[in-house]
N, C-alpha and C positions, 0 to 999 in steps of 0.2 A: 740701378746697379747692374753692371754687365755680368751675365751668367757665364761662369767658366765652363768651357766645353769639356765633356768627358774625355779622358785620355784614351788613346789606342794602346794596345799591348802587343809586344813582340817578345817571343822566347827563342833564344838561340839553342838549337838542339842538333846540330850537324856534326859534332865532334866525334872522334874515334874512341876516346876513353882508353888509350893504350896502357896507361899505368894501372888500370884495373883488370887487365888480362890475367887469367883466362876468363873471368866472369863476363867481360864485354865481348867475348867471341860469339856469344849467342844472345846477349841482352844489352841494348845500348845504354850508355851511362845514365841518361835522364830517367831510365826505368829502374835503376838501382833503388832499393827500398830502405827506408828508415821507418821503423815501427809499422811495417806492413803496407806502407804507401810509398809510391815512387817519388823521387826527387822532383820531377816535373809537376806532379800533383801539388806539392807544397808551393812551388812557384805560381801555379795557377790560382791557388788560394790567395796569394798576395795580389795577383791581378784582380781577383774578385773583390778583395777588400779595397782596392784602389778604384773600384767602380769603372773599370775599363769598358769600352763599348764593344770591342772585339779583341780577339787574340790571333796573331799570326805566328805560326811555328815553322821555322825552316828545318828541313831534315836532309840527311844524306845517308850516313851509315846506319843500316838496319832501320831505315825510316818508316817502313811499313808497319813495324812493330809498335812504334810510337803512335801512329795513326790508329791502329787497331785497338790499342790500350785506352786511348783517350776519347775517340769518337768525335762527333761534330760539335758538341757543346760541352761547357763546364758550368754548372749552376746557372744555366740559361744564357751564358755568354757564347756567342758563335766562335768557333775555331776554324781558321783557314790554314791549310798546310801548303808549303812551297817546297818541292823537292829540288835539291841542287845536284846536278850531275857532277859538277866539280865544286869543291868547297870554296866559297867566296870570301871567307874571312868575316870577322864581326861587323866591319863596316859595309862590306860588299853585300852581306846578307840583308842588312837593313835597307840599303839602297835598292836591292832587288825586290823588296816588298813595297816600294813606293806606290805602285799602282793600287795597292789595297789600303795603304795607310795615309798617304798624302792628301787625297781628296777631301778628307774631313777637316783639314787645317787645324788639327788638334795636337796637343802634346803627346809624346810617346813614352810609355814606361817600357824600357828595354832591359831584359834580364837573361842571364845565362840559364839554360835549362837544367844544369847539373849542380847548381849551388844549393846550399842549405843555410838559410838565413832567417833570423827572427826580425823581419822588416817592419818598421813603423811607416807604412805607406802614406798615411795622412801627414806625418811630419815631413816626409820627403816632398810631397806635392806642395805643401804650404811654404816650406823653405824656398823651394824653387821659384814659386810665384812672388814671394815677398822680396827676394833678392834680384828679381828680373833677370834670371840667368838664361843663357843659351842652353846650358846643360848642367845638371847637378849629379854628382857621382857619390855613391855611398863608400865611405872610407873607414877603415878600422885601424885603431892604434894597436900595434903589435911590437914585440921586443926587437925584431930585426926586419923592418919593412924593406930593406934593400934586397933581401932574399926573394921577396915576392914581386919586386919592381916598385920602388918607392914613388909615391906621388906627394909633392910638397905644396903646402898651402901657406898663404901669408896670414896676417892677423885678422883679416876679414873673411877667412876661409875660401878665398879665391885661389884656384890652382895656378901655380907658377912654374913648377917643374913636374916632369912626368917621365918615369922610367928611364931617366938619364938621357932623354932625347934633347932636353933644353938646358943650356948653361945659363941659369938665371943669376943675375948679379945682385938682386935685392935680398932683403931678409926673408928667409923661409922659417916660419914658426914651427911647423910640424910636418914630419914625413910619415905617411900611413900607407897601408896596402889597400888596393881596390877590391871591392866586394862583388863585382860582376853585376852591378845594378846601376842603371842610368835613368834619368828623367830628362827628356829633350823637348825643347820648344819647336814649334812648327817651322821656324826659319832654318832649321838644320838642312833641309832638303836642298837649299841653294848653295850650301858650302861643301857638298860632297865632291871628291875628285872625279874625273871623267872615266877612270878605269873601272872595270866591273868588279874586280876582286881587290880588297884592301883591308887592313887592320884599322879599326876605328880609333885606336890609340895614336899611332904614328902618322897616319895619313889624314886624319880628321881633327882630332883634338889638338895635336901639337901645332899645326898652323894657326888654329884659332887662338891658342894661348899666346903664341908669338905675336899675334895681332891684337893682344890685350882684350879679347872677348871675355865675357863673364862666364867662365867655366868654374863652377863652384864645387866644393866638397862638403859633405855632411857626415858627421861621425856616426858610425853604426854602433849604437849603444847595446843592442841585444846580441845574441849569439850569432857568430858567423864561422863556418867551418869549411875547409877544403877537404872533400871526401874523395880525393883522387886516387887513393890506394885502398886495397882490401883492409889494411890495418886501421886506417882512419874511418872507413865505413863501418867496420865492426865496432870500433870503440865508441862512436857516436850512438849507435844502437844500444850498447851496454850502458852508456852514461845516462841516456834518457830512461831506460828501463829502471835504473837504480835511483833516479831522481836527481842526478847531478846536473843535468841540463833541463831547463824549463824555458818555454817560450811565452812571452806575453801575448803574442798574436795567435797562439794555437794551443789547445789542450790536447796532448797526445792520447790521453786515456778516455776522453769524453765519449767516444763511440763504443766503448766496451762496457760490459757488465762486470763489476768486481764481485768475485765469489766471497762468501763470508769468511773473514779472517781478521783476528784482532790486531795483527801486526801488519800495518800498512806497508812497511818496507819489503815484506815478503808476499805481497799481494799476487793473486792470480786474476788476470783479466781475460774475459772471454767475449768473442764477437758473436754476431747473430748466426744461428743455425749451425754452430760448431757441434760436432759429435765427439763426446769424450766417454770412453768406456769406464764403467764403474770400478774396474780393476786397475785402471791407470793411476799412476802417482804423479801429482803435480806439486812441485816445490818452488814457491815463488822466490824472487819475482819472475813471473811468466806471463806472456801474452799469447793467446791462441786466437787467431783472427777468424773472420767470417768463413763459415762452411768448411773449416779444417776438420780433419778426422784423426783422433788419437785412439788407436786400437788397444785391445786388452793387454795388460801387463806392461805397457810402455811407461817409461819414466821420463818426465819432462821437467827440466830445471835442476838447480836454480839457474837464473840468468839465461832464459831461452825466449826467443821470439819466433812464433810459428805463423807464417804468412797465410793469406787467404787460400782456401781450397787445398792446402797441403794435406798429405796423408802420411801418417807415421805408423809403420807396421807393428805387429805384435812384439812385445818384449824389447823394443828398441829404446835406447837411452839417448836423449838429447840434452846436453849440458853446455852452458856458456856458448851458445851458438845462435845464428840467425838463419832462418829458412825463408828464402824468397817465395813469393806466391806460386802456387801450382807445382811445388816440388813434392816428390814422393820418395819416401825412404822405406825400403823393404824390412821385413822382420829380422829381429835379432842383431841389429846393428848398434854400434856405439859411436856417437858423434860428440866430440869435445872441442871447444874453441874453434869453430868452423863457420864459414859462410857457405850455405848450401843452396844450389840452384838446380834447375831441371837438368841441365846438360853439363855444367861445370861447378866444381866446388873448390874451396880454398881453405887450407889449414892455416890458422893465424898463429904464428910462432911467438909473437910478442905483442903486448899491448903498447899503445902510444901514449 
């Protein structure tokens, strides 16, 4: 029996995150946090579950912050960084990483570094292999796929139309949105265009589909969210905290200690080495992450997530808010329905 080679991993992390400004003026979008951990860390978890041999991450905007936050390895998986002086696009970035990825002659798990997805990586890999696909894309059934750029599949889940680039005459069974996750066979390297910068959708997939290559779609059964605005980022944090969103691939609360409380809906979860004054008031649901400090008289919650190493001053109140790691709030402040970061904060005027 032929042993399947371990896949290589690549994470696309060079984007500007303009819709998340002003938060992304000082923190790149892949380092935006959900439940105290960055988006790119969740992507790396999926890479780990897929048993990738290495991960290549391309960077551009505030790239040094991504490198400093992640370091050289993740759970023993080597991470190689490629800095792009000019953004090369999704396809150009992968082509630019060929020197690191191609020699292994292995498949590649390619993911956007700013997505939030409950991915079943084992199903993705097995489906790709069983259907002998050149590429397999995770697709999600939504009410209005045209808004996101619809991808149409036939009765065999083979992609026939893509973001209106292809006028397909045959029957399209289903149109879905793309979830920023691809699994690619080694032969992809021979099909890339000669130009250095290009989109993987129109310059790579579209010609292959027109050539009737097996570009397959796989339904994303678990959660997938576009966290491209402060409102959507805020809402996902609140929905996880309240139990509305759960992942099969990850337990968001596993790394915390739950303080004694008979009502699980209003639980208080605390990370390691957190310092909480005895005179502070905690009203769940609340998460206080590793090494955070809550000073005397502070009131936290309900619905508050306090990131790693945050400091909340005396008599300050944090309600329905998300604090990114390393943020400090001085004494006697009141923060309601906000995303708080070290340099920039956003008031959330409405939920989504």
